[in-house]
C-alpha positions, -999 to 999 in steps of 0.1 A, spaced: -238 501 -572 -258 491 -601 -257 457 -616 -242 457 -651 -268 452 -677 -264 419 -696 -277 418 -731 -302 390 -735 -285 380 -767 -251 376 -750 -268 356 -722 -284 333 -748 -251 329 -766 -234 320 -733 -260 293 -727 -256 279 -762 -218 278 -758 -222 259 -726 -246 235 -742 -223 231 -772 -194 222 -748 -217 196 -732 -227 181 -765 -190 181 -777 -180 163 -745 -208 138 -748 -197 131 -784 -161 127 -773 -172 102 -746 -193 82 -770 -170 82 -800 -135 90 -790 -129 70 -758 -113 36 -752 -139 9 -746 -114 -16 -730 -129 -10 -695 -163 -18 -709 -150 -50 -725 -134 -60 -691 -167 -54 -674 -185 -76 -700 -158 -103 -696 -163 -102 -658 -200 -105 -661 -197 -133 -686 -174 -152 -662 -199 -147 -634 -228 -159 -655 -208 -190 -665 -199 -198 -629 -235 -193 -617 -250 -214 -645 -224 -242 -641 -229 -242 -603 -247 -273 -591 -284 -267 -587 -313 -256 -608 -310 -218 -615 -334 -222 -644 -362 -234 -620 -370 -197 -615 -396 -182 -638 -373 -154 -649 -353 -180 -669 -383 -198 -685 -375 -188 -721 -338 -194 -716 -346 -229 -703 -368 -235 -733 -339 -226 -757 -311 -246 -741 -300 -263 -709 -285 -244 -681 -252 -262 -686 -251 -253 -723 -258 -216 -715 -230 -218 -689 -206 -232 -714 -216 -205 -739 -209 -178 -714 -176 -194 -704 -165 -195 -741 -177 -159 -746 -158 -148 -715 -126 -165 -726 -129 -149 -760 -136 -114 -745 -106 -117 -722 -84 -128 -751 -94 -98 -772 -87 -75 -743 -53 -90 -738 -44 -90 -775 -59 -56 -779 -67 -59 -816 -104 -47 -817 -104 -38 -854 -97 -72 -869 -126 -90 -886 -128 -116 -858 -132 -89 -832 -160 -73 -852 -178 -107 -856 -174 -113 -819 -188 -79 -811 -219 -89 -831 -221 -122 -813 -217 -106 -779 -244 -80 -785 -267 -108 -797 -260 -129 -767 -267 -101 -742 -298 -90 -761 -311 -126 -761 -305 -130 -724 -320 -98 -713 -350 -99 -737 -359 -135 -726 -357 -125 -689 -379 -94 -695 -405 -114 -715 -406 -143 -690 -419 -124 -660 -441 -94 -653 -433 -69 -639 -398 -69 -651 -372 -78 -624 -353 -47 -613 -323 -70 -606 -316 -73 -644 -310 -36 -648 -272 -44 -648 -277 -69 -676 -297 -43 -695 -268 -19 -692 -244 -46 -703 -267 -53 -733 -266 -16 -743 -228 -14 -740 -223 -46 -759 -245 -32 -786 -225 0 -786 -192 -19 -790 -208 -35 -821 -225 -5 -836 -199 23 -830 -173 12 -855 -201 9 -881 -211 45 -875 -176 59 -873 -147 41 -889 -120 60 -869 -137 55 -835 -114 42 -807 -122 8 -794 
């Protein structure tokens, strides 16, 4: 039996359709999905940062935290993370992510994570692989802030 001849144009169109479906799915994931799970993950991380920084001892004695130490005390950072975690959990429980306060908080949260990760990356070389998770949290905190500005009807 002979193999049916496939027109190169049809084959190319099939690849484009498959790519278009992937692009459409990616757009759906980025713009039309609920970000509550991401907010819960941020809240959990913020609670853990608060606990770790408020734990007795000198976490900031490590070189990774040199710039954070220069900015504020470890206890003050811990308190900042505790308040941020409480606010994040409150927003998740209330569920109103479109109010003005939620948007201001999203900006604050993105700035906090950006500051923490940037200072850790700048403080040591080579960059510690252990802060890859914080980098991911920084990116998603930024996305929570930026997405509503890009697309007014985006889900939160």
